[in-house]
C-alpha positions, -999 to 999 in steps of 0.1 A, spaced: 0 0 0 29 24 8 43 19 -28 9 29 -42 9 62 -24 46 69 -32 37 63 -69 7 86 -67 27 113 -50 54 110 -77 29 111 -105 11 141 -91 45 159 -87 55 150 -122 22 161 -137 22 195 -120 57 202 -131 53 188 -166 20 208 -172 40 241 -169 62 229 -197 38 210 -219 9 235 -221 28 267 -226 32 278 -262 67 294 -265 54 318 -292 31 335 -267 59 344 -243 71 380 -244 107 385 -257 117 401 -225 105 371 -205 124 348 -228 156 368 -222 150 366 -184 143 328 -185 176 323 -203 194 332 -170 175 307 -149 199 277 -154 229 300 -146 212 312 -114 200 278 -102 231 257 -109 254 274 -84 227 272 -58 227 235 -62 264 230 -64 277 253 -37 262 234 -7 273 200 -20 309 211 -24 316 237 3 293 226 32 294 195 54 264 176 66 258 201 95 260 231 73 294 244 82 321 253 57 346 224 50 383 229 53 405 237 23 421 202 25 388 186 17 391 165 -16 357 178 -27 370 213 -31 401 203 -50 381 179 -73 357 208 -79 385 231 -89 400 205 -113 366 200 -129 361 237 -133 395 241 -150 388 211 -173 354 224 -181 367 259 -189 394 248 -212 378 218 -230 341 228 -229 330 192 -227 305 182 -200 314 145 -200 351 152 -197 344 177 -169 323 151 -150 348 123 -155 378 145 -145 360 157 -114 351 121 -104 385 107 -110 403 135 -93 380 131 -63 386 94 -61 423 98 -64 424 125 -37 401 105 -14 415 70 -17 452 74 -27 463 104 -8 
């Protein structure tokens, strides 16, 4: 019974979010609104990444010797120079694993 309610909650959440995308005609949006909406991913992405990299589970800043920070810096540098998302993710993961398990 619990899985039924979890599925119902997931379906309701999906449909409410999908309806905002599916039923809006992009041609009816104002050009100024389209310009503003272009900045939404750039504004949301740092808000998602910052706590995962720079904060611990209690919400305090981590030390500079934390491997997450150094792997993040390596991934940013690789992403800046190569402009390849897969290479950026792989370089960040590999550098994090090396810094965590080998050093």
